[in-house]
OpenMM code with the backbone's topology and positions (N, CA, C; nanometers):
from openmm import Vec3, app, unit

residues = "MET LYS ALA ASP GLN PHE TYR LYS GLY LEU SER LEU PHE ILE LEU ILE SER ILE VAL LEU TYR ILE GLY LEU SER PHE ALA VAL LYS LEU TYR PRO TYR LEU ASP LEU PHE ILE ALA SER ASN VAL PHE PHE ILE LEU TYR CYS VAL VAL LEU PHE TYR LEU SER ARG MET THR ALA GLN SER LYS ILE LYS ASN GLN PHE ILE HIS LEU ILE LEU TYR ASN VAL PHE ILE LYS ILE ILE LEU SER PHE LEU ILE ILE PHE ILE TYR PHE LYS ILE THR THR PRO GLN ASP LYS LEU PHE ILE VAL PRO PHE ILE LEU CYS TYR PHE VAL TYR SER ILE TYR GLU THR HIS PHE MET SER LYS MET ALA LYS THR SER ARG".split()
positions = [
    Vec3(1.2545, -6.4284, -1.1025),
    Vec3(1.1710, -6.3210, -1.1526),
    Vec3(1.1057, -6.2509, -1.0333),
    Vec3(1.1113, -6.1210, -1.0362),
    Vec3(1.0508, -6.0413, -0.9298),
    Vec3(0.9025, -6.0210, -0.9583),
    Vec3(0.8294, -5.9913, -0.8525),
    Vec3(0.6842, -5.9762, -0.8642),
    Vec3(0.6464, -5.8624, -0.9592),
    Vec3(0.7200, -5.7505, -0.9544),
    Vec3(0.6853, -5.6392, -1.0430),
    Vec3(0.7052, -5.6766, -1.1896),
    Vec3(0.8085, -5.7545, -1.2200),
    Vec3(0.8297, -5.8026, -1.3569),
    Vec3(0.7160, -5.8954, -1.3984),
    Vec3(0.6761, -5.9819, -1.3071),
    Vec3(0.5668, -6.0737, -1.3354),
    Vec3(0.4394, -5.9972, -1.3693),
    Vec3(0.4042, -5.8993, -1.2864),
    Vec3(0.2794, -5.8257, -1.3077),
    Vec3(0.2846, -5.7384, -1.4336),
    Vec3(0.4005, -5.6871, -1.4687),
    Vec3(0.4134, -5.6125, -1.5945),
    Vec3(0.3917, -5.7060, -1.7131),
    Vec3(0.4539, -5.8225, -1.7068),
    Vec3(0.4350, -5.9204, -1.8133),
    Vec3(0.2914, -5.9679, -1.8212),
    Vec3(0.2295, -5.9911, -1.7068),
    Vec3(0.0904, -6.0342, -1.7034),
    Vec3(0.0000, -5.9278, -1.7646),
    Vec3(0.0265, -5.8027, -1.7332),
    Vec3(-0.0517, -5.6925, -1.7914),
    Vec3(-0.0392, -5.6907, -1.9431),
    Vec3(0.0814, -5.7138, -1.9919),
    Vec3(0.1037, -5.7190, -2.1362),
    Vec3(0.0233, -5.8326, -2.1994),
    Vec3(0.0223, -5.9483, -2.1359),
    Vec3(-0.0501, -6.0619, -2.1920),
    Vec3(-0.2016, -6.0465, -2.1794),
    Vec3(-0.2473, -5.9738, -2.0794),
    Vec3(-0.3902, -5.9399, -2.0719),
    Vec3(-0.4271, -5.8540, -2.1914),
    Vec3(-0.3448, -5.7550, -2.2189),
    Vec3(-0.3676, -5.6674, -2.3338),
    Vec3(-0.3634, -5.7463, -2.4649),
    Vec3(-0.2701, -5.8380, -2.4770),
    Vec3(-0.2596, -5.9213, -2.5973),
    Vec3(-0.3869, -6.0033, -2.6155),
    Vec3(-0.4374, -6.0611, -2.5083),
    Vec3(-0.5590, -6.1425, -2.5206),
    Vec3(-0.6786, -6.0574, -2.5631),
    Vec3(-0.6875, -5.9363, -2.5112),
    Vec3(-0.7981, -5.8467, -2.5479),
    Vec3(-0.7877, -5.8070, -2.6947),
    Vec3(-0.6678, -5.7711, -2.7384),
    Vec3(-0.6475, -5.7312, -2.8783),
    Vec3(-0.6782, -5.8475, -2.9724),
    Vec3(-0.6331, -5.9669, -2.9367),
    Vec3(-0.6615, -6.0838, -3.0200),
    Vec3(-0.8112, -6.1137, -3.0255),
    Vec3(-0.8796, -6.1004, -2.9137),
    Vec3(-1.0239, -6.1236, -2.9110),
    Vec3(-1.0961, -6.0235, -3.0012),
    Vec3(-1.0595, -5.8982, -2.9884),
    Vec3(-1.1233, -5.7952, -3.0721),
    Vec3(-1.0924, -5.8206, -3.2192),
    Vec3(-0.9669, -5.8526, -3.2494),
    Vec3(-0.9293, -5.8818, -3.3875),
    Vec3(-1.0045, -6.0009, -3.4449),
    Vec3(-1.0136, -6.1080, -3.3661),
    Vec3(-1.0878, -6.2269, -3.4118),
    Vec3(-1.2371, -6.1991, -3.4260),
    Vec3(-1.2873, -6.1080, -3.3452),
    Vec3(-1.4297, -6.0759, -3.3506),
    Vec3(-1.4695, -6.0095, -3.4820),
    Vec3(-1.3740, -5.9489, -3.5496),
    Vec3(-1.4028, -5.8919, -3.6812),
    Vec3(-1.4183, -6.0022, -3.7856),
    Vec3(-1.3470, -6.1106, -3.7686),
    Vec3(-1.3511, -6.2210, -3.8654),
    Vec3(-1.4609, -6.3224, -3.8331),
    Vec3(-1.4833, -6.3462, -3.7056),
    Vec3(-1.5784, -6.4472, -3.6606),
    Vec3(-1.6696, -6.3828, -3.5564),
    Vec3(-1.7939, -6.4202, -3.5561),
    Vec3(-1.8905, -6.3615, -3.4624),
    Vec3(-1.8685, -6.4171, -3.3212),
    Vec3(-1.7850, -6.3474, -3.2430),
    Vec3(-1.7527, -6.3919, -3.1072),
    Vec3(-1.8203, -6.3090, -2.9987),
    Vec3(-1.8849, -6.2006, -3.0355),
    Vec3(-1.9443, -6.1127, -2.9341),
    Vec3(-2.0457, -6.1818, -2.8433),
    Vec3(-2.1214, -6.2815, -2.8918),
    Vec3(-2.2128, -6.3490, -2.7983),
    Vec3(-2.1406, -6.4218, -2.6848),
    Vec3(-2.0114, -6.4414, -2.7006),
    Vec3(-1.9343, -6.5174, -2.6022),
    Vec3(-1.8374, -6.4295, -2.5233),
    Vec3(-1.8705, -6.3017, -2.5164),
    Vec3(-1.7884, -6.2083, -2.4391),
    Vec3(-1.7840, -6.2504, -2.2918),
    Vec3(-1.8930, -6.3030, -2.2411),
    Vec3(-1.8964, -6.3478, -2.1013),
    Vec3(-1.7950, -6.4595, -2.0756),
    Vec3(-1.7827, -6.5522, -2.1693),
    Vec3(-1.6840, -6.6595, -2.1535),
    Vec3(-1.5423, -6.6043, -2.1658),
    Vec3(-1.5235, -6.5075, -2.2532),
    Vec3(-1.3915, -6.4451, -2.2674),
    Vec3(-1.3507, -6.3775, -2.1372),
    Vec3(-1.4413, -6.3031, -2.0775),
    Vec3(-1.4111, -6.2336, -1.9518),
    Vec3(-1.3858, -6.3352, -1.8405),
    Vec3(-1.4704, -6.4359, -1.8299),
    Vec3(-1.4520, -6.5388, -1.7268),
    Vec3(-1.3205, -6.6132, -1.7465),
    Vec3(-1.2855, -6.6413, -1.8710),
    Vec3(-1.1595, -6.7108, -1.9007),
    Vec3(-1.0405, -6.6253, -1.8606),
    Vec3(-1.0472, -6.4972, -1.8921),
    Vec3(-0.9387, -6.4069, -1.8545),
    Vec3(-0.9227, -6.4022, -1.7031),
    Vec3(-1.0321, -6.3873, -1.6320),
    Vec3(-1.0259, -6.3814, -1.4858),
    Vec3(-0.9663, -6.5112, -1.4315),
    Vec3(-1.0143, -6.6248, -1.4819),
    Vec3(-0.9623, -6.7525, -1.4361),
    Vec3(-0.8120, -6.7636, -1.4603),
    Vec3(-0.7671, -6.7362, -1.5829),
    Vec3(-0.6256, -6.7545, -1.6149),
    Vec3(-0.5366, -6.6509, -1.5470),
    Vec3(-0.5880, -6.5313, -1.5236),
    Vec3(-0.5106, -6.4318, -1.4486),
    Vec3(-0.4875, -6.4813, -1.3060),
    Vec3(-0.5943, -6.5251, -1.2419),
    Vec3(-0.5817, -6.5772, -1.1044),
    Vec3(-0.4938, -6.7015, -1.1013),
    Vec3(-0.5093, -6.7867, -1.2003),
    Vec3(-0.4288, -6.9085, -1.2080),
    Vec3(-0.2804, -6.8740, -1.2221),
    Vec3(-0.2493, -6.7764, -1.3069),
    Vec3(-0.1095, -6.7350, -1.3249),
    Vec3(-0.0518, -6.6768, -1.1966),
    Vec3(-0.1296, -6.5970, -1.1266),
    Vec3(-0.0813, -6.5363, -1.0019),
    Vec3(-0.0500, -6.6454, -0.8988),
    Vec3(-0.1422, -6.7393, -0.8817),
    Vec3(-0.1191, -6.8486, -0.7869),
    Vec3(0.0030, -6.9303, -0.8297),
    Vec3(0.0115, -6.9600, -0.9580),
    Vec3(0.1231, -7.0391, -1.0095),
    Vec3(0.2562, -6.9651, -0.9924),
    Vec3(0.2557, -6.8344, -1.0080),
    Vec3(0.3777, -6.7555, -0.9899),
    Vec3(0.4300, -6.7702, -0.8475),
    Vec3(0.3411, -6.7538, -0.7501),
    Vec3(0.3866, -6.7620, -0.6107),
    Vec3(0.4241, -6.9048, -0.5711),
    Vec3(0.3531, -7.0025, -0.6235),
    Vec3(0.3937, -7.1414, -0.5993),
    Vec3(0.5288, -7.1703, -0.6643),
    Vec3(0.5507, -7.1154, -0.7831),
    Vec3(0.6792, -7.1341, -0.8520),
    Vec3(0.7931, -7.0723, -0.7730),
    Vec3(0.7696, -6.9552, -0.7184),
    Vec3(0.8726, -6.8912, -0.6364),
    Vec3(0.9078, -6.9754, -0.5154),
    Vec3(0.8052, -7.0291, -0.4523),
    Vec3(0.8288, -7.1109, -0.3329),
    Vec3(0.9039, -7.2388, -0.3683),
    Vec3(0.8609, -7.3060, -0.4734),
    Vec3(0.9234, -7.4341, -0.5075),
    Vec3(1.0607, -7.4164, -0.5710),
    Vec3(1.0811, -7.3068, -0.6425),
    Vec3(1.2124, -7.2824, -0.7046),
    Vec3(1.3184, -7.2573, -0.5980),
    Vec3(1.2786, -7.2019, -0.4853),
    Vec3(1.3717, -7.1722, -0.3775),
    Vec3(1.3782, -7.2841, -0.2736),
    Vec3(1.3017, -7.3883, -0.2965),
    Vec3(1.2966, -7.4994, -0.2015),
    Vec3(1.4266, -7.5788, -0.2028),
    Vec3(1.4551, -7.6399, -0.0881),
    Vec3(1.5733, -7.7251, -0.0778),
    Vec3(1.5502, -7.8607, -0.1442),
    Vec3(1.4249, -7.8948, -0.1648),
    Vec3(1.3905, -8.0197, -0.2337),
    Vec3(1.3993, -7.9923, -0.3841),
    Vec3(1.4953, -8.0510, -0.4493),
    Vec3(1.5261, -8.0169, -0.5877),
    Vec3(1.4142, -8.0495, -0.6867),
    Vec3(1.3419, -8.1565, -0.6641),
    Vec3(1.2398, -8.1981, -0.7603),
    Vec3(1.1044, -8.1310, -0.7394),
    Vec3(1.0923, -8.0489, -0.6406),
    Vec3(0.9635, -7.9879, -0.6094),
    Vec3(0.9144, -7.8977, -0.7240),
    Vec3(1.0033, -7.8229, -0.7859),
    Vec3(0.9652, -7.7357, -0.8969),
    Vec3(0.9189, -7.8191, -1.0167),
    Vec3(0.9863, -7.9287, -1.0439),
    Vec3(0.9472, -8.0169, -1.1548),
    Vec3(0.8095, -8.0780, -1.1269),
    Vec3(0.7852, -8.1157, -1.0036),
    Vec3(0.6536, -8.1691, -0.9676),
    Vec3(0.5452, -8.0640, -0.9880),
    Vec3(0.5756, -7.9405, -0.9533),
    Vec3(0.4793, -7.8325, -0.9743),
    Vec3(0.4446, -7.8197, -1.1225),
    Vec3(0.5429, -7.8284, -1.2077),
    Vec3(0.5184, -7.8188, -1.3518),
    Vec3(0.4263, -7.9318, -1.3978),
    Vec3(0.4531, -8.0520, -1.3526),
    Vec3(0.3694, -8.1661, -1.3918),
    Vec3(0.2273, -8.1519, -1.3380),
    Vec3(0.2140, -8.1153, -1.2122),
    Vec3(0.0812, -8.0958, -1.1540),
    Vec3(0.0068, -7.9825, -1.2234),
    Vec3(0.0793, -7.8792, -1.2591),
    Vec3(0.0203, -7.7649, -1.3273),
    Vec3(-0.0494, -7.8083, -1.4555),
    Vec3(0.0184, -7.8868, -1.5363),
    Vec3(-0.0400, -7.9308, -1.6631),
    Vec3(-0.1691, -8.0080, -1.6377),
    Vec3(-0.1640, -8.1015, -1.5472),
    Vec3(-0.2797, -8.1856, -1.5174),
    Vec3(-0.3965, -8.1037, -1.4615),
    Vec3(-0.3694, -8.0210, -1.3635),
    Vec3(-0.4747, -7.9418, -1.2990),
    Vec3(-0.5353, -7.8414, -1.3960),
    Vec3(-0.4522, -7.7804, -1.4762),
    Vec3(-0.5016, -7.6804, -1.5708),
    Vec3(-0.5942, -7.7435, -1.6752),
    Vec3(-0.5605, -7.8617, -1.7226),
    Vec3(-0.6464, -7.9301, -1.8201),
    Vec3(-0.7809, -7.9664, -1.7563),
    Vec3(-0.7772, -8.0192, -1.6360),
    Vec3(-0.9023, -8.0571, -1.5687),
    Vec3(-0.9901, -7.9345, -1.5426),
    Vec3(-0.9301, -7.8279, -1.4916),
    Vec3(-1.0079, -7.7061, -1.4657),
    Vec3(-1.0622, -7.6458, -1.5943),
    Vec3(-0.9851, -7.6540, -1.7009),
    Vec3(-1.0307, -7.6020, -1.8303),
    Vec3(-1.1527, -7.6782, -1.8805),
    Vec3(-1.1467, -7.8101, -1.8745),
    Vec3(-1.2619, -7.8902, -1.9144),
    Vec3(-1.3831, -7.8589, -1.8275),
    Vec3(-1.3596, -7.8408, -1.6998),
    Vec3(-1.4680, -7.8096, -1.6078),
    Vec3(-1.5338, -7.6755, -1.6413),
    Vec3(-1.4544, -7.5761, -1.6693),
    Vec3(-1.5073, -7.4440, -1.7055),
    Vec3(-1.5914, -7.4530, -1.8320),
    Vec3(-1.5404, -7.5208, -1.9330),
    Vec3(-1.6138, -7.5347, -2.0595),
    Vec3(-1.7435, -7.6122, -2.0370),
    Vec3(-1.7358, -7.7189, -1.9599),
    Vec3(-1.8547, -7.7998, -1.9315),
    Vec3(-1.9619, -7.7171, -1.8600),
    Vec3(-1.9215, -7.6441, -1.7577),
    Vec3(-2.0167, -7.5620, -1.6821),
    Vec3(-2.0766, -7.4533, -1.7713),
    Vec3(-1.9918, -7.3880, -1.8493),
    Vec3(-2.0420, -7.2833, -1.9398),
    Vec3(-2.1433, -7.3421, -2.0378),
    Vec3(-2.1104, -7.4568, -2.0931),
    Vec3(-2.1992, -7.5216, -2.1900),
    Vec3(-2.3330, -7.5585, -2.1261),
    Vec3(-2.3293, -7.6122, -2.0061),
    Vec3(-2.4530, -7.6518, -1.9373),
    Vec3(-2.5388, -7.5316, -1.8985),
    Vec3(-2.4739, -7.4229, -1.8592),
    Vec3(-2.5490, -7.3047, -1.8147),
    Vec3(-2.6078, -7.2272, -1.9320),
    Vec3(-2.5287, -7.2086, -2.0379),
    Vec3(-2.5711, -7.1180, -2.1457),
    Vec3(-2.6243, -7.1880, -2.2704),
    Vec3(-2.5956, -7.3142, -2.2882),
    Vec3(-2.6290, -7.3883, -2.4114),
    Vec3(-2.6069, -7.3021, -2.5361),
    Vec3(-2.4799, -7.2810, -2.5717),
    Vec3(-2.4470, -7.1944, -2.6851),
    Vec3(-2.5090, -7.2441, -2.8164),
    Vec3(-2.5335, -7.1489, -2.9062),
    Vec3(-2.5987, -7.1782, -3.0333),
    Vec3(-2.5077, -7.2470, -3.1343),
    Vec3(-2.3781, -7.2227, -3.1232),
    Vec3(-2.2836, -7.2844, -3.2169),
    Vec3(-2.1561, -7.3244, -3.1436),
    Vec3(-2.0651, -7.3805, -3.2186),
    Vec3(-1.9410, -7.4302, -3.1572),
    Vec3(-1.8337, -7.3226, -3.1427),
    Vec3(-1.8617, -7.2032, -3.1882),
    Vec3(-1.7651, -7.0936, -3.1777),
    Vec3(-1.7441, -7.0476, -3.0337),
    Vec3(-1.8295, -7.0909, -2.9436),
    Vec3(-1.8169, -7.0478, -2.8038),
    Vec3(-1.6813, -7.0868, -2.7452),
    Vec3(-1.6204, -7.1904, -2.7989),
    Vec3(-1.4935, -7.2403, -2.7459),
    Vec3(-1.3751, -7.1498, -2.7843),
    Vec3(-1.3899, -7.0717, -2.8900),
    Vec3(-1.2787, -6.9903, -2.9420),
    Vec3(-1.2246, -6.8914, -2.8384),
    Vec3(-1.3085, -6.8127, -2.7691),
    Vec3(-1.2528, -6.7206, -2.6689),
    Vec3(-1.1758, -6.7917, -2.5588),
    Vec3(-1.2253, -6.9081, -2.5179),
    Vec3(-1.1563, -6.9819, -2.4131),
    Vec3(-1.0210, -7.0324, -2.4619),
    Vec3(-1.0190, -7.0904, -2.5804),
    Vec3(-0.8928, -7.1426, -2.6355),
    Vec3(-0.7928, -7.0296, -2.6570),
    Vec3(-0.8411, -6.9153, -2.6998),
    Vec3(-0.7538, -6.7988, -2.7165),
    Vec3(-0.6866, -6.7647, -2.5847),
    Vec3(-0.7642, -6.7549, -2.4783),
    Vec3(-0.7085, -6.7248, -2.3452),
    Vec3(-0.6149, -6.8363, -2.2995),
    Vec3(-0.6550, -6.9593, -2.3214),
    Vec3(-0.5735, -7.0736, -2.2800),
    Vec3(-0.4338, -7.0647, -2.3413),
    Vec3(-0.4272, -7.0395, -2.4702),
    Vec3(-0.2970, -7.0340, -2.5362),
    Vec3(-0.2157, -6.9106, -2.4968),
    Vec3(-0.2809, -6.7964, -2.4889),
    Vec3(-0.2088, -6.6732, -2.4523),
    Vec3(-0.1469, -6.6873, -2.3135),
    Vec3(-0.2253, -6.7316, -2.2169),
    Vec3(-0.1739, -6.7423, -2.0806),
    Vec3(-0.0797, -6.8615, -2.0641),
    Vec3(-0.0955, -6.9646, -2.1445),
    Vec3(-0.0005, -7.0763, -2.1409),
    Vec3(0.1374, -7.0315, -2.1881),
    Vec3(0.1395, -6.9453, -2.2882),
    Vec3(0.2672, -6.8900, -2.3350),
    Vec3(0.3326, -6.8099, -2.2235),
    Vec3(0.2525, -6.7290, -2.1546),
    Vec3(0.3087, -6.6495, -2.0457),
    Vec3(0.3553, -6.7381, -1.9298),
    Vec3(0.2785, -6.8411, -1.8974),
    Vec3(0.3198, -6.9345, -1.7917),
    Vec3(0.4542, -6.9978, -1.8247),
    Vec3(0.4666, -7.0426, -1.9471),
    Vec3(0.5923, -7.1043, -1.9897),
    Vec3(0.7070, -7.0060, -1.9769),
    Vec3(0.6818, -6.8821, -2.0142),
    Vec3(0.7846, -6.7780, -2.0073),
    Vec3(0.8300, -6.7545, -1.8634),
    Vec3(0.7356, -6.7268, -1.7740),
    Vec3(0.7796, -6.6923, -1.6380),
    Vec3(0.8304, -6.8142, -1.5619),
    Vec3(0.7775, -6.9309, -1.5900),
    Vec3(0.8272, -7.0493, -1.5196),
    Vec3(0.9676, -7.0887, -1.5675),
    Vec3(0.9962, -7.0657, -1.6946),
    Vec3(1.1320, -7.0944, -1.7425),
    Vec3(1.2315, -6.9955, -1.6810),
    Vec3(1.1893, -6.8708, -1.6619),
    Vec3(1.2759, -6.7743, -1.5930),
    Vec3(1.2984, -6.8156, -1.4479),
    Vec3(1.1924, -6.8651, -1.3851),
    Vec3(1.2052, -6.9111, -1.2467),
    Vec3(1.3009, -7.0295, -1.2390),
    Vec3(1.2922, -7.1199, -1.3338),
    Vec3(1.3791, -7.2370, -1.3338),
    Vec3(1.5258, -7.1963, -1.3495),
    Vec3(1.5510, -7.0957, -1.4321),
    Vec3(1.6891, -7.0500, -1.4531),
    Vec3(1.7450, -6.9829, -1.3291),
    Vec3(1.6615, -6.9096, -1.2588),
    Vec3(1.7117, -6.8397, -1.1396),
    Vec3(1.7259, -6.9319, -1.0182),
    Vec3(1.6607, -7.0488, -1.0260),
    Vec3(1.6683, -7.1393, -0.9106),
    Vec3(1.7960, -7.2231, -0.9102),
    Vec3(1.8712, -7.2178, -1.0159),
    Vec3(1.9935, -7.3015, -1.0250),
    Vec3(2.1041, -7.2478, -0.9403),
] * unit.nanometer
topology = app.Topology()
chain = topology.addChain("A")
for resn in residues:
    res = topology.addResidue(resn, chain)
    for name in ("N", "CA", "C"):
        topology.addAtom(name, app.Element.getBySymbol(name[0]), res)
């Protein structure tokens, strides 16, 4: 996958996350958690960019298992960082209800779908 394709896809998924947030906000009161939504988007955008370039490097590596190791490390690191973000947000803002988690989970799933998409393309091109 080329960088321009990656950034076009990333832009599409940013738009999808925004549309989903706005749509969910009509059904559930999520506006108090706009700050977490924005922070989550920034985090996952940066995470995807770093992961894209690491994927490119490992997919082209002569060490065959390096890309598979990246996938495994990605899952572990992403879960730990996600818990950390939620923990810090909770400690700083002490949200009034449990709905604060919804914007984060929305971003987590949207960007996880995109990660799976571009990493599977990278895996196919590395063969």
